[in-house]
N, C-alpha and C positions, 0 to 999 in steps of 0.2 A: 504493500500500500504506500503510495507516494505521499510525502508530507507537503502540505501547502500552507503558505502564509497569506493572510488577507491584508491588503493595504487600502485604507480609505483616507481621502483628503477632502477638505471643504474650505473654501476661502469666503470672505465676506461677499465678494462679487457673485460667486456661485450660488450662495444661499438666497441672494436677492432675485436671481433669475428663475429658479424653480425649486419647489419643495422636494421634488423627486431626488435632488442631489444630496439630501440630508445624510449625515453620517449613519443614522439608524437604518435608512433605506438601503444604503450601500452595503452595510453589514448583512442585512437580511438577504439581499440579492446574491451576494458572494458566498454566504454560508449555505444557502440552498443549492447553489451551483457546485460547491465542494462536496456536499452530500450526494448529489445526483451523480457526480463523476467518481465517487468512491474514494475521495482524497481524505487523508488524515489531517485535521485542522491543527496546525502547530501553534499559531498565534495570530491575533488581530492587531495590526498596527494602525493607529489613527492620528492624523494631524488635522486639527480644526483651527480655522482662521489663519491658514497659511497659503500663500500664493504658490501656484505650480512652478513659478520661476525661482522660488527660494530653494537653494541647494542644501541649506542647513536645517531643514525641518527635523525636529528631534526624533520623531517616530520613524521617519524616512531613513535617517542616518542609522538608527538602531537596527532597522530591518536590513540595511545593506551590510552592516557588520555581521549580523547573524547569517546572512546569505553567504558571505565570504567564508564563514566558519563551517558551512555545509549543514546547518541545522534544519534545512528544508530544501526542497527541490523546485517548488513552484511558487510564484507570486501571482496572486489573483487581484485584479483591479476592475472596477466597473467599466472604465474607459481608459484609453491610453493617456488622456490628459490628466486623469487622477494621479497617475504615476509621476508624470512631469510634463511641463509645457516648454521646457528648455531643450532645444534640439541637440545641443552639445552633451547635456547630461544623458539624454536618451541614447545617443550613439555610443557614448562611453560605456554605459552599463549593458544595454540590451544587445548591442552588436559586438562589443569587445570583451568586457569582463564576465558577463553572465555565461557565455559559452565556456569560458575557462573554469568558472565555478560550478558548472553543471546546473545553472538556474534557468528555468523556463518562465517567461512572462506571458500571462494570459489576461487579456481584457475582454470581459464577457459581452458587453453590449455591442462594441464595434468589431468583435470577433477577430481580435489580434492574437496571434500565437507566435512567439519568437522562434519556436522550433520548426515553424512552417516557412521554408525558404521561399516559397512562391509568393507570400504576401510581404516580403521585405520592402518592396517598393511602396506598398500601401502604408506600411508603418512609417517609412521615411516621409511620405507626403503628409500623413497625419501629423507627424512631428513638426513639419514646417508650418502647417495650418495652425497648430496649437500655439506656436511661437508668434505667428502673425496676429493671432487673437490677443495675446498679451501686449504686443506692440500697439495695436489699434486701441485697446482698452486704455493703455497708458496715455496715448495722445488725446483720447476723449476726456479723460480725467483732467489732464493739463488744461484743456480748453474750458472745461467747466470751472475749474479753480480760477483761471484767469478772468473769466466773466464775473465771478463772485468778488474777486479782489477789486476789479474796476468799479463794481457796484458798491464798494465800501463795506463789504462783508468780511469779517475776520474768519480766516480759514485754518489757522494754526491749531495744533493740538493743545498747546498751553499758552496762556497769556503772559505778558511780561509782568514783572513785580509791580504792584500798585493797582493792577486791574484784575477783573475776573469776568467770566462770561455771564451775560444776562440770563437769568432763570427763565425768561420768556422767549429769548432768541439767542441761541448759542453763537450766532454770527455777530452779535453786538457786544461791545465792551462797556462795562460799568466800573466805576471807581470802587476799589477795595479800600475803605476809609482807614483801616488800621495800617496797612502797608503804605498808603498814600502819605500818611503823616511822616513816615520815615523818609520817603522820597523827598518831601519838602525840606526836611531837616538837612539832608545831604546837600541839596542845592544851597540852602542858607549858609551852611558851614563852609562850603567852598568859596562863596562870595566873601566870607569873613576872613579868608586867607588861609584856611586849612588845605593841605594837600590831600590827594586821594588816599594815600597810605595812612595819613593821620586820621582821616575820617573813618577808614576801615577799622583802625585800632580802637577808636572811640566806641563804635557800634559793638565791636566784639567785647570790650570791657564792660559795657552796659548790659551785656547778655541778650542783645536783640538778635532774633533769629535771622540767619542769612536767607536770601530768596528761596534756595532749595529746601532748607529746613522749614521755612514758613509754609511752603506749599504742602510738604509732607504732613506738617502739623494740622493743616486744614483738611487732610484726608485726600489730597490730590495725588494720583499715581504718577508723580513726576519722575521722569528718568533723566539722569545727568551722568555722563561718563566720568565726570570729575567730582562725583558726590562725596567721596572720602575727603577731598580737600576743601569742601564747602562748609566745614564746621566753624570756620572763622571768615569774617569779611576780608576781601582782598582788594588790592589796588585795581585790578581789572574789573571787578564787579562794580566798584564805585564809578569808575570811568565810563563803563557801559551805561550806567543809569544816567550820568550827567550828560551824555551825548545822544540819548535816545529821544527821538522826536515824538514818540508815543505820548510823552508827558505833556506836550502842548496840543494834544488832540489830533495829531496826524497819524494816520494808519499807513505804515510802511511795510509792504510785503513783496515777496519775490526776490529777496536778497540772495537766496541759494536755490540751486536746482540739482536734481539727480543727473549723473553722467548720462545715463540712458535707462530704459525700462528694465534692463537686466541686472543693474547694480544699485545697491542702496546708498553708496557713497555720494555725498553731496559736495558741490563746488560753489564758490562765490560767483555771483553774476555781476556784470557791469552795472554801475550806478544808474546809467541811462535806462536800464531795463527794469529798475525797481518800479513798483506801482505805489504811488503816494497819493493818498486822499486826505487833504487838509480839512481841519475842523470836522472830523468824522465822529469823534466822541468827546466826552467831557475832559477837559484838560486838568491836570494836577498842578502844573507849574505855568505861570504866566509867560507869555512869549518873550516879553522884555527881559525877564530874569533868565530864561533859557539861553537867549542869544548873548546876554551879558556873560554867561558862563562860557559859552563857546569862544568869545573873544578873549576871555581870561586864559583859556587853554592855549590859544595861539601865542599869547604874550609870555606866559610863564616858562621858566626854564627849570632845569633840574636843581639849580643852586638856590631855589627860593628858600626862605627862612623856615626853620623847624620851630613850630609852636608847641609848647608843652600842653598836655591834655588838661582842659579846664571844662568840667561838666556844665558849669553855669553858662559858658559861652556857646554851648551846644544846645 
């Protein structure tokens, strides 16, 4: 009796398209198929909310490791696209490594069988179509996001410190009064002559939560690759706040973009490509104060005086 592993995958886009793609329906279909063919069911691997272009899906990677170890001989998927939408990944495993490992890939609905040499061209055409789907989807999403940005809608996952998403409309920014007071103090202290590092030290000494800590304290699932370093305020955090046009009511979006639909890495865009909507939301800092700070940044040099910490001045 041959051992078979079942692989199921569902992304957010897939679940919106049709209920039949649900993980549960995939499991039922593939389990029935395994029973019908007399396969011994080794394990069911599931990745939910993962794109077919994602090479690092946890269950997918675990399945490949087990396949390499020879723990089963067959992988069952509902369709070829459930396995992957990346043509390079498909070729690497299905046509290169799986034959070496003794693994057979079967997709039930589109009747793909990697042991059938006659449908190799069909598999390759499917792989190309699946990748085109991701490319088209990526372009459609970009177009939608661009329209929303131009309409003054906030499309980011997380707001900048001092703002939060409106409970009535997630695309609108409203002032977070508690954090906004800290933002105002930062601008005020800078204009009083304090340097960014000195302001950072003041906030840390007073026990004021950093933006990352504050978001987490509010129950926001905020992800920051430098989270371990964000237990204290830093020069960069203060400078970022002091130069952020959001605080005068300007919505600035499109500063970064993905290299392409296949990679998550982001790169900076030219300033001319940013989408800026002025007077989009309530300002925290007056424009006069904001631009005064920008002029101070241009004038100041590293040799500016060091002022001892005076809580009353802050």
